[in-house]
MARRORO-495169 format. One line per field, with one value per residue (C-alpha): residue number from 1; residue in one letter; x, y, z. Coordinates in Angstrom, 2 decimals. Layout:
! MARRORO-495169
num <- (NUM:...)
residuo <- (a:...)
px <- (X:...)
py <- (Y:...)
pz <- (Z:...)
//
This chain:
! MARRORO-495169
num <- (1:2:3:4:5:6:7:8:9:10:11:12:13:14:15:16:17:18:19:20:21:22:23:24:25:26:27:28:29:30:31:32:33:34:35:36:37:38:39:40:41:42:43:44:45:46:47:48:49:50:51:52:53:54:55:56:57:58:59:60:61:62:63:64:65:66:67:68:69:70:71:72:73:74:75:76:77:78:79:80:81:82:83:84:85:86:87:88:89:90:91:92:93:94:95:96:97:98:99:100:101:102:103:104:105:106:107:108:109:110:111:112:113:114:115:116:117:118:119:120:121:122:123:124:125:126:127:128:129:130:131:132:133:134:135:136:137:138:139:140:141:142:143:144:145:146:147:148:149:150:151:152:153:154:155:156:157:158:159:160:161:162:163:164:165:166:167:168:169:170:171:172:173:174:175:176:177:178:179:180:181:182:183:184:185:186:187:188:189:190:191:192:193:194:195:196:197:198:199:200:201:202:203:204:205:206:207:208:209:210:211:212:213:214:215:216:217:218:219:220:221:222:223:224:225:226:227:228:229:230:231:232:233:234:235:236:237:238:239:240:241:242:243:244:245:246:247:248:249:250:251:252:253:254:255:256:257:258:259:260:261:262:263:264:265:266:267:268:269:270:271:272:273:274:275:276:277:278:279:280:281:282:283:284:285:286:287:288:289:290:291:292:293:294:295:296:297:298:299:300:301:302:303:304:305:306:307:308:309:310:311:312:313:314:315:316:317:318:319:320:321:322:323:324:325:326:327:328:329:330:331:332:333:334:335:336:337:338:339:340:341:342:343:344:345:346:347:348:349:350:351:352:353:354:355:356:357:358:359:360:361:362:363:364:365:366:367:368:369:370:371:372:373:374:375:376:377:378:379:380:381:382:383:384:385:386:387:388:389:390:391:392:393:394:395:396:397:398:399:400:401:402:403:404:405:406:407:408:409:410:411:412:413:414:415:416:417:418:419:420:421:422:423:424:425:426:427:428:429:430:431:432:433:434:435:436:437:438:439:440:441:442:443:444:445:446:447:448:449:450:451:452:453:454:455:456:457:458:459:460:461:462:463:464:465:466:467:468:469:470:471:472:473:474:475:476:477:478:479:480:481:482:483:484:485:486:487:488:489:490:491:492:493:494:495:496:497:498:499:500:501:502:503:504:505:506:507:508:509:510:511:512:513:514:515:516:517:518:519:520:521:522:523:524:525:526:527:528:529:530:531:532:533:534:535:536:537:538:539:540:541:542:543:544:545:546:547:548:549:550:551:552:553:554:555:556:557:558:559:560:561:562:563:564:565:566:567:568:569:570:571:572:573:574:575:576:577:578:579:580:581:582:583:584:585:586:587:588:589:590:591:592:593:594:595:596:597:598:599:600:601:602:603:604:605:606:607:608:609:610:611:612:613:614:615:616:617:618:619:620:621:622:623:624:625:626:627:628:629:630:631:632:633:634:635)
residuo <- (m:r:p:r:h:w:a:k:l:t:s:a:s:a:l:a:i:i:l:g:c:l:p:l:r:a:e:t:p:a:a:t:d:a:t:l:g:i:p:l:p:e:q:p:e:l:r:l:s:d:v:a:p:s:t:a:p:a:q:a:a:t:a:p:s:a:d:a:e:i:v:t:g:t:v:t:t:g:n:r:p:l:d:p:a:r:q:d:a:a:a:p:l:d:s:e:e:p:l:t:l:d:i:p:a:v:e:m:p:a:a:d:p:a:l:t:p:v:v:k:s:p:e:p:v:e:t:a:p:q:p:g:p:l:r:t:v:e:p:l:v:p:l:p:e:m:p:k:v:v:v:e:v:p:p:g:s:e:f:a:a:a:v:a:a:a:l:p:d:a:l:t:l:r:r:l:g:e:r:e:r:n:e:i:v:a:a:y:q:a:n:e:n:r:p:f:w:v:g:s:k:g:w:n:e:a:g:k:l:i:a:t:q:l:g:r:a:a:e:d:g:l:r:p:n:d:y:p:l:p:v:f:e:a:s:d:k:a:r:l:a:e:a:d:i:r:l:s:a:l:a:v:l:y:a:r:d:a:r:g:g:r:l:n:p:r:q:l:s:k:l:i:t:p:t:l:y:l:p:s:a:t:e:v:l:s:e:l:a:g:a:a:d:a:d:a:v:l:a:a:y:n:p:p:h:e:q:y:r:r:l:k:a:k:l:a:e:m:r:e:h:l:d:d:t:p:l:v:r:i:p:a:g:p:p:l:k:l:g:m:r:d:e:r:v:a:l:v:r:a:r:l:g:l:g:p:s:e:e:p:v:f:d:r:s:t:a:l:a:l:a:d:f:q:k:k:a:g:l:p:a:n:g:i:l:s:e:r:t:l:a:a:l:g:k:p:a:s:a:r:g:e:e:d:i:i:a:q:m:e:r:w:r:w:l:p:p:d:l:g:t:d:h:i:i:a:n:v:p:e:m:r:v:r:v:i:r:s:g:k:v:v:h:e:t:r:a:i:i:g:k:p:d:s:a:t:p:i:f:s:h:k:m:d:h:v:i:v:n:p:s:w:y:v:p:p:s:i:l:k:k:e:f:l:p:g:l:a:a:d:p:n:y:a:a:k:r:g:y:i:v:t:r:t:k:s:g:g:i:s:v:r:q:p:p:g:e:r:n:a:l:g:w:i:k:f:m:f:p:n:e:h:a:v:y:l:h:d:t:p:n:r:r:l:f:a:g:e:r:r:a:l:s:h:g:c:v:r:v:e:n:p:f:a:l:a:d:q:v:l:g:p:e:w:t:h:e:r:l:k:r:l:i:g:k:g:e:r:r:i:n:l:p:q:p:l:p:i:h:l:v:y:n:t:i:v:v:g:d:h:g:q:i:h:r:f:d:d:v:y:g:f:h:r:l:v:r:q:a:l:e:h:q:g:g)
px <- (0.00:1.20:2.14:-0.36:-3.17:-2.01:-2.22:-5.74:-6.89:-5.32:-6.99:-10.36:-10.12:-9.25:-12.12:-14.58:-13.51:-13.96:-17.40:-18.45:-17.64:-19.64:-22.96:-21.18:-19.45:-22.74:-24.20:-21.20:-21.43:-18.72:-15.60:-14.91:-11.72:-11.85:-9.86:-11.43:-14.91:-15.13:-15.83:-12.83:-12.79:-14.11:-11.30:-11.40:-12.20:-9.37:-10.01:-7.64:-7.82:-7.54:-5.24:-1.97:-2.22:1.23:0.40:-3.35:-4.20:-7.29:-8.89:-8.23:-10.04:-13.23:-13.48:-16.74:-16.65:-17.86:-14.45:-12.85:-13.25:-11.74:-8.14:-6.29:-2.90:-0.69:0.43:3.82:6.33:9.99:12.37:13.75:11.82:10.48:10.86:7.33:8.67:10.31:7.49:5.32:1.70:1.12:4.18:4.07:5.86:9.55:10.48:13.05:10.30:7.80:4.68:4.70:1.70:2.11:-0.52:-0.50:-0.44:-3.87:-4.55:-5.52:-7.18:-4.90:-4.48:-5.53:-2.26:-3.79:-4.26:-0.91:2.21:5.13:7.91:11.37:12.95:16.50:19.23:19.55:22.43:23.68:24.02:22.14:18.81:19.02:17.07:17.93:16.88:13.38:12.91:12.21:8.61:8.04:5.13:2.10:2.52:6.05:7.80:8.50:12.02:13.97:15.80:19.55:21.01:23.39:25.55:26.86:29.93:29.65:32.07:35.26:35.05:38.41:39.96:38.37:41.38:43.79:41.59:41.35:45.12:45.85:43.35:45.59:48.58:46.71:44.91:48.02:47.37:48.47:45.64:43.17:41.76:41.25:37.48:37.58:39.92:37.57:34.61:36.45:37.26:33.60:32.53:34.73:33.54:29.94:30.86:32.33:35.84:35.15:36.77:34.83:36.98:39.08:38.50:40.76:42.08:42.54:40.26:36.58:34.56:33.86:37.51:38.64:36.25:37.40:41.06:40.37:38.75:41.63:43.98:42.01:42.38:44.51:41.55:39.80:42.86:43.69:47.09:47.25:50.24:47.85:46.04:48.75:47.19:48.52:50.60:49.96:50.22:46.92:48.31:49.17:46.03:47.54:48.54:45.10:43.44:45.80:45.10:41.35:41.66:44.02:41.65:38.82:40.99:42.00:38.39:37.35:40.25:39.43:35.75:36.60:39.23:36.73:34.31:36.89:38.72:42.25:42.48:40.88:39.62:39.34:43.07:43.79:41.74:39.17:37.04:36.81:34.12:32.28:30.33:32.04:29.92:32.48:31.16:31.84:33.76:30.60:28.68:31.38:31.85:28.13:27.46:30.39:29.75:26.18:26.81:27.04:29.05:31.40:33.65:30.76:29.68:33.20:33.55:30.23:31.83:33.43:31.38:28.43:28.31:28.52:31.39:33.42:32.89:34.10:37.22:37.89:37.58:39.90:42.47:42.46:42.84:45.85:47.55:47.08:48.89:52.11:53.98:57.04:58.45:62.15:62.85:65.66:67.40:67.88:70.44:69.42:70.39:69.15:65.68:65.68:63.70:63.16:66.42:68.80:71.69:72.31:73.69:70.54:68.34:69.08:67.90:64.75:63.88:64.49:62.23:59.48:59.75:61.29:64.06:67.63:68.52:71.70:72.35:71.66:69.22:65.94:63.95:60.26:59.42:60.96:59.11:55.75:56.23:57.19:54.13:51.89:53.52:53.04:49.36:48.80:50.80:48.71:51.60:51.65:51.94:54.61:57.14:59.89:61.96:61.57:62.50:58.92:58.72:62.05:60.68:57.55:59.66:61.32:58.04:56.48:53.46:51.29:52.26:51.30:48.00:47.25:47.92:45.54:42.79:43.28:43.18:39.95:38.48:39.36:37.25:34.26:34.57:33.75:30.27:27.23:26.68:23.21:23.27:19.49:17.20:16.79:19.68:21.80:25.50:27.80:31.26:33.43:36.49:34.16:32.13:28.82:25.62:23.36:19.97:19.68:16.37:16.28:19.85:19.31:20.43:17.29:18.94:22.51:23.93:27.20:28.37:30.73:32.76:34.84:38.18:41.28:41.60:37.88:37.38:33.99:33.81:33.27:30.46:26.97:23.72:19.99:18.36:15.07:13.90:14.27:14.18:12.95:14.10:16.80:18.79:22.53:24.27:27.94:29.97:32.50:35.45:34.35:33.33:36.81:38.70:36.63:33.96:35.74:38.71:36.23:34.11:37.22:38.16:34.61:31.64:29.29:31.18:28.36:25.46:26.92:26.82:23.29:24.15:22.50:24.72:23.20:24.58:24.36:23.56:27.16:28.43:29.54:28.04:25.99:26.01:23.02:22.31:18.52:16.74:17.03:18.55:21.97:21.83:24.85:22.54:20.35:16.66:16.75:18.89:18.72:19.28:20.80:21.95:25.49:28.56:30.19:27.20:27.34:24.48:23.50:22.21:21.58:23.93:23.48:26.77:25.51:28.14:30.72:29.29:30.73:34.30:36.10:37.74:34.93:36.52:35.26:32.92:33.48:32.67:29.04:28.06:26.33:24.13:23.55:19.80:18.42:14.73:15.16:16.79:13.87:11.47:13.30:13.41:10.08:7.85:4.94:3.15:5.75:6.20:8.79:6.18:4.74:8.15:9.03:5.84:7.34:10.44:10.77:8.40:9.26:11.45:9.56:10.47:9.24:9.80:10.67:8.03:10.66:14.33:16.62:20.15:22.89:26.53:29.37:32.12:35.70:36.05:39.12:38.91:35.63:35.24:32.73:30.09:32.51:35.52:37.13:38.85:37.94:40.36:39.60:41.93:42.92:41.85:42.27:45.00:42.71:43.53:47.23:46.68:44.84:47.42:50.32:48.60:48.06:51.67:52.93:50.75:52.03:55.61)
py <- (0.00:3.40:5.74:8.31:5.79:4.68:8.28:8.66:5.56:6.80:10.21:8.67:6.38:9.24:11.30:8.46:8.13:11.86:11.92:8.97:10.83:13.96:12.79:11.87:15.29:17.09:15.34:16.07:19.30:21.87:20.98:22.91:23.45:21.18:23.63:26.99:25.80:27.89:26.60:26.10:27.74:25.53:23.93:24.11:20.87:19.07:17.96:16.22:16.55:13.47:14.98:16.76:20.18:20.02:16.96:17.42:21.08:20.37:18.18:20.78:23.38:21.25:20.95:22.35:25.91:24.80:23.25:26.71:26.76:23.30:23.22:21.21:19.63:17.79:14.24:13.66:10.91:11.00:12.72:9.56:8.51:4.98:2.58:1.40:-1.77:-2.82:-1.76:-4.52:-3.38:-5.73:-4.61:-1.67:1.52:1.48:2.62:4.87:6.74:7.88:9.85:13.46:15.72:19.34:20.88:24.62:25.86:26.27:29.76:29.69:32.56:34.71:33.44:35.57:36.92:36.91:33.15:32.34:32.06:34.13:31.99:33.37:32.39:31.19:33.15:32.11:29.79:29.15:25.41:22.41:21.95:19.39:18.54:20.83:21.53:22.77:26.46:28.50:29.65:32.83:32.70:34.88:36.41:37.68:36.02:38.22:39.50:37.14:38.71:38.65:35.82:37.18:34.63:35.96:34.30:34.00:36.34:34.69:31.90:32.93:31.81:28.33:26.50:28.35:27.66:23.95:23.74:25.65:23.87:21.05:23.21:26.32:24.36:23.12:25.25:24.31:23.22:22.97:19.45:17.12:17.35:21.13:20.95:18.55:20.80:23.81:21.85:20.84:24.48:25.56:22.70:23.66:27.19:25.82:26.63:30.35:32.49:33.90:36.83:38.07:39.69:40.76:43.66:41.89:41.50:42.17:43.96:40.78:39.77:43.15:42.92:39.40:40.41:43.38:41.17:38.70:41.62:42.46:38.94:40.22:42.25:38.96:37.38:35.40:35.47:37.41:35.26:32.30:34.05:35.47:37.15:35.95:38.30:38.43:40.51:41.52:40.64:37.06:34.98:31.89:33.83:35.44:32.03:30.75:33.85:33.28:29.69:30.66:33.39:30.85:28.52:31.34:32.44:28.89:28.54:31.89:30.98:27.64:29.23:31.91:29.15:27.35:25.17:26.24:23.72:20.38:20.81:17.08:16.72:19.19:17.28:14.50:16.74:19.56:18.23:21.10:20.60:22.68:24.29:24.37:25.50:23.48:24.96:24.69:26.79:29.46:29.90:29.93:32.59:34.76:34.47:35.71:38.49:42.20:42.67:39.69:41.15:41.34:37.80:36.50:38.47:37.05:33.63:35.00:34.57:36.98:36.92:40.12:38.86:38.04:41.59:43.00:40.85:42.02:45.65:45.01:43.44:46.54:48.73:46.74:47.12:50.87:51.16:49.26:48.22:50.46:48.57:47.92:44.23:42.65:39.87:36.95:34.33:30.69:28.36:25.74:26.22:28.53:27.61:29.14:29.49:28.98:31.37:32.54:35.65:35.86:36.64:40.38:40.31:38.38:40.90:43.79:42.18:41.70:45.29:44.42:46.39:45.10:42.63:42.42:38.80:37.00:34.65:33.50:34.50:34.38:37.82:36.86:33.54:35.20:37.88:35.20:33.09:36.12:36.64:32.96:33.15:36.10:34.39:31.21:29.17:26.90:29.39:27.46:30.29:28.32:29.95:27.22:27.34:28.23:30.96:32.36:32.53:34.32:36.88:37.72:38.99:42.42:42.52:43.68:40.61:38.32:40.14:39.80:36.07:35.66:37.61:35.68:32.30:33.34:34.50:31.11:29.31:31.46:30.03:26.59:27.66:27.47:30.69:30.80:30.19:30.35:33.23:31.56:29.48:28.50:29.24:27.77:29.38:26.71:28.85:31.52:28.84:30.51:29.54:32.07:31.85:34.14:35.18:37.46:38.55:39.44:37.57:36.58:34.26:33.81:31.46:30.12:26.69:23.94:22.43:19.29:18.84:19.13:15.34:14.96:18.11:19.31:18.79:21.65:21.22:22.37:20.43:20.80:20.37:18.50:17.25:17.54:14.73:15.35:12.93:11.43:8.30:8.51:5.74:5.78:6.49:3.84:6.10:6.57:2.94:1.85:4.32:4.22:1.53:-1.53:-1.14:-0.47:-3.50:-5.67:-4.63:-4.71:-6.42:-4.03:-0.92:0.28:-0.69:1.24:4.37:3.86:2.49:-0.46:-2.92:-5.03:-7.48:-6.57:-8.96:-8.76:-10.03:-6.66:-4.64:-1.45:0.83:3.13:5.72:6.00:9.36:11.21:14.20:12.54:11.79:13.19:14.83:16.53:16.85:17.72:17.29:18.92:16.51:16.97:13.43:13.56:11.43:12.55:11.64:14.99:17.29:20.13:19.15:20.02:19.01:18.28:20.11:23.65:25.18:24.53:27.40:29.93:29.17:30.97:27.82:25.47:22.85:20.03:17.74:14.58:16.41:17.50:21.10:21.72:24.81:26.79:27.35:24.55:25.29:28.89:27.48:25.07:28.03:29.43:26.26:24.57:27.57:28.92:25.58:24.19:26.76:26.70:25.59:22.84:21.33:21.32:19.40:16.53:16.31:13.01:11.11:8.81:9.74:12.03:13.14:16.51:17.44:21.00:22.83:22.89:21.87:24.64:25.01:24.76:25.67:24.64:27.10:27.84:31.64:32.69:36.27:38.20:41.84:43.79:46.26:49.17:47.48:46.18:42.80:40.05:37.14:33.75:30.93:28.51:25.76:22.90:24.45:24.50:28.16:27.38:24.44:26.63:29.38:26.99:25.23:28.55:29.58:26.24:26.48:29.97:28.79)
pz <- (0.00:-0.86:1.93:0.79:0.87:4.33:5.61:4.28:6.08:9.31:9.07:8.31:11.37:13.65:12.29:12.86:16.49:17.11:15.48:17.62:20.81:19.91:21.45:24.70:24.80:24.34:27.42:29.67:31.71:31.39:33.34:36.57:38.55:41.62:43.77:42.84:41.89:38.67:35.11:32.93:29.45:26.61:24.69:20.88:19.03:17.38:13.81:11.46:7.66:5.57:2.97:3.47:1.84:0.31:-1.80:-2.57:-3.04:-5.13:-2.45:0.20:-1.92:-2.10:1.76:3.22:4.49:7.92:8.51:8.61:12.40:12.82:14.00:11.42:11.36:8.96:9.40:7.85:7.84:8.38:6.02:4.46:1.31:1.17:-1.73:-2.82:-4.25:-0.96:1.37:2.92:3.34:6.28:8.19:10.64:9.89:10.38:13.95:12.45:10.54:13.21:12.32:13.43:13.92:12.95:15.28:15.94:19.60:21.22:22.56:26.29:28.19:30.34:33.94:36.95:38.49:41.96:41.75:40.24:42.40:41.30:39.94:39.64:36.38:36.63:35.00:31.36:30.78:27.28:27.68:26.46:28.30:31.11:34.23:37.14:40.76:41.54:41.26:44.43:44.76:46.74:49.23:48.68:52.23:52.97:55.97:59.03:59.48:61.75:64.73:64.80:66.89:69.52:71.38:74.68:76.16:79.99:81.76:82.84:80.28:78.88:82.21:82.19:80.82:83.14:86.20:85.39:85.02:88.25:90.56:91.87:92.89:94.05:96.80:98.59:101.67:105.17:107.48:104.59:104.67:101.73:102.05:101.76:98.76:96.98:97.69:96.24:93.09:92.80:93.22:90.31:88.14:88.85:87.76:84.50:85.81:85.62:88.33:91.29:92.35:89.41:86.03:83.20:85.33:88.68:91.71:91.15:93.87:95.85:95.63:96.95:99.92:100.82:100.56:102.85:105.50:105.40:106.02:109.19:110.65:113.58:114.89:115.74:117.28:114.13:112.46:109.16:108.14:107.90:105.04:102.72:99.70:96.32:94.17:90.43:87.28:85.69:82.26:83.28:82.82:84.46:87.59:87.74:87.68:90.40:92.52:92.26:93.48:96.29:97.50:97.62:99.70:102.06:102.52:103.42:105.86:107.49:107.92:109.54:111.82:112.86:113.89:116.02:113.53:114.44:117.30:118.07:121.67:122.28:121.61:124.41:126.98:126.94:129.16:126.58:124.22:122.57:119.35:116.68:113.96:111.17:107.78:104.64:101.72:99.62:102.15:102.39:98.64:97.88:100.52:99.45:95.70:96.03:98.57:97.87:101.11:100.99:103.70:106.19:105.32:105.96:109.20:110.45:110.89:114.07:117.28:117.53:121.34:123.40:125.54:122.44:121.11:124.43:124.31:120.76:121.84:124.80:122.46:120.26:123.34:124.54:121.19:121.26:124.59:124.14:127.23:127.58:130.58:129.85:129.57:131.53:129.73:132.14:131.11:130.93:133.75:136.16:137.77:140.80:143.93:147.32:149.26:146.32:145.65:142.08:140.44:138.31:141.33:141.00:137.37:138.29:141.01:138.62:136.00:138.57:139.77:143.14:144.76:145.08:147.84:149.89:148.99:145.68:147.40:145.89:148.97:149.83:148.42:145.07:144.97:145.79:143.11:140.59:141.49:140.90:137.50:136.65:137.52:135.21:132.49:132.72:134.08:137.15:140.04:141.95:142.40:140.60:137.86:135.26:131.56:130.55:133.20:132.02:128.44:129.65:131.52:128.22:126.72:127.29:129.56:126.68:124.63:127.49:127.90:124.19:124.30:127.21:125.47:122.23:124.05:125.75:122.42:120.96:123.56:122.61:119.10:120.53:121.61:119.30:117.33:118.87:122.62:122.77:123.66:127.04:128.35:131.34:131.46:134.11:134.15:135.73:136.72:138.17:139.97:139.19:137.36:135.61:133.91:130.89:129.37:126.34:127.02:130.69:133.81:135.73:138.23:139.52:142.13:143.48:142.41:143.47:140.63:140.22:141.88:139.65:139.54:138.66:136.63:135.42:131.65:129.17:126.62:125.61:125.85:126.61:129.99:129.59:133.00:136.77:139.33:142.88:145.62:143.39:144.06:143.59:141.69:142.57:139.39:138.29:139.11:142.73:142.95:141.92:144.09:147.30:147.52:146.21:148.60:151.45:150.60:150.38:153.91:155.34:153.63:155.51:154.38:152.07:154.36:157.28:155.13:153.89:150.43:148.69:146.81:144.02:141.51:137.82:134.98:133.80:137.13:138.54:141.38:141.51:144.53:145.06:147.68:148.15:148.42:151.71:153.43:153.41:149.70:147.85:145.31:147.90:147.09:143.42:140.33:136.89:134.02:130.57:129.56:128.20:127.56:130.83:133.07:134.89:135.87:138.20:141.62:145.25:148.10:151.78:152.53:151.90:154.16:151.43:149.36:151.82:150.72:147.89:146.54:145.67:143.42:145.63:143.68:141.66:138.43:138.72:139.44:142.76:143.00:146.18:145.91:143.73:144.26:143.10:139.99:139.59:139.67:136.62:134.54:135.37:134.85:136.93:137.13:139.53:142.26:145.01:147.56:145.37:144.79:148.49:149.26:147.23:149.44:151.30:149.03:146.15:143.23:140.83:137.32:136.03:132.38:131.44:129.37:126.61:126.57:127.80:126.37:128.98:128.40:130.71:129.75:130.82:130.90:132.89:131.49:131.48:130.41:132.49:131.34:131.76:130.14:133.34:133.15:135.63:135.88:137.40:138.36:135.63:138.00:135.51:133.35:130.28:129.55:129.55:127.19:124.68:124.78:124.35:121.47:119.67:120.26:118.98:115.90:115.19:115.40)
//
């Protein structure tokens, strides 16, 4: 079949298909846009002619005039001519010779610009067309302007590496424990190793205030040499970081010293057992770092008590009036005792302010003057010129007075910061007991304290009950020293004295004195259970209160008027008369309305209301122990 005939058949088939669909198209409603809901414009009908105009111009001229509105196209074959003789009519067209339709472009109505997104055309590129990335479509509503992102670097971050490197070595401070060092390291790590007290130009305001307070350590009886401020150059970042860490360590050490951490009281004597309130390094640094007045916060670790403030003022007064007494240098030598002859006697008398003597004899007047000096210096007042006494004679009087005041201030650091609005204070060297309410003394009485070989312990506790008609259980120390030897010599030793001996479950014995007028505790005792098993109580030997030296007990504190004291601690419900009606009956326990703090203290130096100093005997030598320990630590 000829190609031209084949094209005619193809055009006729296409035309038949189109004409067959016309009835269906007439019954179909106009198409609408599913998104906008508006009718789409009618598309022009596509019609194909059965003859190519280039080859059959006569047939094209005879076409009906109604076809003028029909869109026509031309079906053509490939460019390569076909050989009729070699063409098979039953075979399909060669794939290399596809049919092409020459159809003109259909004109579409203009689109509404408000409904059409704006598309930016890419810059023209003179290259072969190829698939590329999707083009950016601008939104109909413009996006809001985004704020600028500002990243602030925390202050001090530039020191982080230097602080981390300096931490191990900067904390090697004498008397700073491992626990405190670890807490300081943890504090810096929590702060991202940024400094607390320095900036790029040196100390910040908090650092300056802390450094100032450390420089005033001597005002509170502390040693400034224990808190040496670090030296650095503001341009040296490593030294600045080290200085910051060292200042933290010094501040922690100062705070703990101010609270009583310089000495361990229990190492001085097993009878000095206060509860120390030492702050942790974490507590100190957190309080200082967040304070506007860091110097005041650091200073507040010193005792807040009125008597401590008076001692501090007296220390400053002593330092203003230096002792101008010329010192006499006494050569070393063997101890001098009463009656001994020595060429140094004249120098000793001159140092003590005594006149010259005819003979170089260590006479009674010299021994008495030396004993008085030893008492004031906190030394054993035995009147013997020992090596320690000779060393004390080589110091000015003002220096000795300062040491006494500082040792007394140190013992105030062992007390709780809050003594209690209402409390009892028993000053052992003074041998007096006072009841304090809202800062005022409402009751005061004489007391009998323990003998030097059975000293009254020093500690704080809370009194919680009173026992009327108490029994006395003989303490183990007295039992061992007195009763066991007596029982070994006479099986009726205890019974003759009114004591009851019983066997304990462990196989030992217990000795009890029942209530009565001969009972060692008298009619009433005031209880505050403690590790030393001591308490305040009455006594049948009331005549002993008339003496000036009243270190006579086995360790407990006897009070002169116990029922007046009971009036103060038991409240109005238990009057003096009501309590006395219980005397002679069975043992009776009465609880206090609320526990009352009680402090057994060792104050050998007390400053009066008008600044006068009252000194009391160092009956147990505790004052001397504290002073020597501080001197040794300073050396």
